[in-house]
C-alpha positions as CSV (number, residue, x, y, z in Angstrom):
1,X,-186.3,202.8,-21.1
2,X,-184.1,204.5,-18.5
3,X,-185.5,206.6,-15.8
4,X,-183.6,209.0,-13.6
5,X,-184.2,209.0,-9.9
6,X,-181.9,212.0,-9.3
7,X,-183.1,213.9,-6.3
8,X,-185.5,211.1,-5.1
9,X,-183.4,209.5,-2.3
10,X,-186.3,207.3,-1.1
11,X,-186.9,205.8,-4.5
12,X,-183.2,205.3,-5.2
13,X,-182.9,203.5,-1.8
14,X,-185.9,201.4,-2.5
15,X,-184.5,200.4,-5.9
16,X,-181.0,199.7,-4.4
17,X,-179.4,202.5,-6.4
18,X,-177.8,204.4,-3.6
19,X,-174.0,204.6,-3.6
20,X,-173.5,205.9,-0.1
21,X,-171.6,203.6,2.3
22,X,-172.1,204.0,6.0
23,X,-170.0,206.9,7.3
24,X,-168.7,207.8,3.8
25,X,-169.6,210.6,1.5
26,X,-171.7,209.8,-1.6
27,X,-169.7,208.6,-4.6
28,X,-170.1,210.5,-7.8
29,X,-171.0,208.7,-11.0
30,X,-173.8,206.8,-12.7
31,X,-175.5,203.8,-11.2
32,X,-177.6,201.3,-13.1
33,X,-179.7,198.6,-11.6
34,X,-180.5,195.6,-13.8
35,X,-183.4,193.6,-12.5
36,X,-184.5,190.2,-14.0
37,X,-182.2,190.5,-17.0
38,X,-182.6,188.0,-19.8
39,X,-180.1,187.8,-22.7
40,X,-182.3,187.2,-25.7
41,X,-179.3,186.0,-27.7
42,X,-178.9,183.0,-25.4
43,X,-181.6,180.4,-24.7
44,X,-180.0,179.3,-21.4
45,X,-180.3,181.4,-18.2
46,X,-176.9,182.6,-17.2
47,X,-175.8,183.4,-13.6
48,X,-175.6,187.1,-12.7
49,X,-171.8,186.9,-12.2
50,X,-171.4,185.6,-15.8
51,X,-173.6,188.4,-17.1
52,X,-171.6,190.9,-15.1
53,X,-168.3,189.7,-16.7
54,X,-169.9,190.4,-20.1
55,X,-170.7,194.0,-18.9
56,X,-167.1,194.3,-17.8
57,X,-165.8,193.2,-21.2
58,X,-168.2,195.4,-23.1
59,X,-167.3,198.4,-21.0
60,X,-163.6,197.8,-21.7
61,X,-164.1,197.4,-25.4
62,X,-166.5,200.3,-25.9
63,X,-165.0,202.9,-23.5
64,X,-161.3,202.1,-23.5
65,X,-160.2,205.5,-24.8
66,X,-161.9,207.3,-21.9
67,X,-160.7,204.8,-19.3
68,X,-157.1,204.8,-20.7
69,X,-157.1,208.6,-20.3
70,X,-158.3,208.4,-16.7
71,X,-161.6,210.2,-17.6
72,X,-163.8,207.2,-16.8
73,X,-163.7,204.5,-14.2
74,X,-166.1,201.5,-14.3
75,X,-166.8,199.1,-11.4
76,X,-169.3,196.3,-11.8
77,X,-170.9,194.9,-8.7
78,X,-173.3,192.0,-8.3
79,X,-175.5,191.6,-5.2
80,X,-177.5,188.4,-4.7
81,X,-179.9,189.9,-2.2
82,X,-181.0,193.3,-0.8
83,X,-179.4,192.3,2.5
84,X,-176.0,191.9,0.8
85,X,-176.5,195.3,-0.9
86,X,-177.4,197.0,2.4
87,X,-174.4,195.3,4.1
88,X,-172.1,196.3,1.3
89,X,-171.2,192.7,0.5
90,X,-171.3,192.1,-3.2
91,X,-171.1,188.6,-4.6
92,X,-168.8,190.1,-7.3
93,X,-166.9,193.3,-7.6
94,X,-164.7,194.0,-10.6
95,X,-163.1,197.2,-11.7
96,X,-162.7,197.4,-15.4
97,X,-159.2,197.6,-16.7
98,X,-159.2,198.0,-20.5
99,X,-155.6,196.6,-20.6
100,X,-157.0,193.2,-19.6
101,X,-159.2,193.1,-22.7
102,X,-157.4,195.3,-25.3
103,X,-153.8,195.5,-24.3
104,X,-152.5,196.4,-27.8
105,X,-155.1,199.1,-28.4
106,X,-154.5,200.7,-25.0
107,X,-150.7,200.7,-25.5
108,X,-151.2,202.2,-29.0
109,X,-153.4,205.0,-27.6
110,X,-151.1,205.7,-24.7
111,X,-148.1,206.0,-27.1
112,X,-150.1,208.2,-29.5
113,X,-151.2,210.5,-26.7
114,X,-147.6,210.6,-25.4
115,X,-146.2,211.6,-28.8
116,X,-144.4,208.4,-29.2
117,X,-145.3,207.8,-32.8
118,X,-143.3,207.4,-36.0
119,X,-144.0,208.3,-39.6
120,X,-143.4,204.8,-40.9
121,X,-142.8,201.3,-39.7
122,X,-139.3,200.3,-38.9
123,X,-140.4,196.7,-37.8
124,X,-139.8,197.3,-34.1
125,X,-142.2,195.5,-31.8
126,X,-144.8,197.7,-30.4
127,X,-144.1,200.8,-32.5
128,X,-146.9,203.1,-33.3
129,X,-147.2,204.9,-36.7
130,X,-149.5,207.9,-37.2
131,X,-150.3,209.5,-40.6
132,X,-152.8,212.1,-41.6
133,X,-155.5,210.8,-43.9
134,X,-157.5,213.4,-45.9
135,X,-161.2,213.0,-45.6
136,X,-163.5,214.6,-48.2
137,X,-167.1,215.2,-47.3
138,X,-169.2,215.4,-50.4
139,X,-171.4,218.4,-51.0
140,X,-174.8,218.3,-49.4
141,X,-177.9,218.9,-51.6
142,X,-180.5,218.7,-48.8
143,X,-181.0,221.6,-46.4
144,X,-178.8,222.8,-44.9
145,X,-176.7,222.7,-48.0
146,X,-172.9,222.9,-48.0
147,X,-170.1,222.6,-50.5
148,X,-167.7,219.7,-50.7
149,X,-165.3,219.9,-47.7
150,X,-161.8,218.5,-47.2
151,X,-160.9,217.7,-43.7
152,X,-157.2,217.1,-43.1
């Protein structure tokens, strides 16, 4: 269960959730602190840096459209101790770049957003084709009812 500590600076500080660096304004965004994490899908304990790399990969895979559009930036940091956190010295810092994990998908999305699409393949490397596909939503019998709808 996630719990917000918004507005409780003392609790955020005690839980190592502050994002302020000495002499700098607070950074906007969301901070999550994972304590004593255990991956139930793996019997072996894995080092924090390895788990962090999984977080980086999953962030890239699941949020690449927002990152490619510049609407989301993700940085993963691992601190071995509270002293390292307070000193601003993470054991690992990695900014997520979705191109490192999904280069073809990011390139396709960038070309689509830039209007660089074709109506059919011409067998050129890297080309992007976009076609409208009709979608029919069947009528709904339960409340609230609606008739069949075609979305194009």
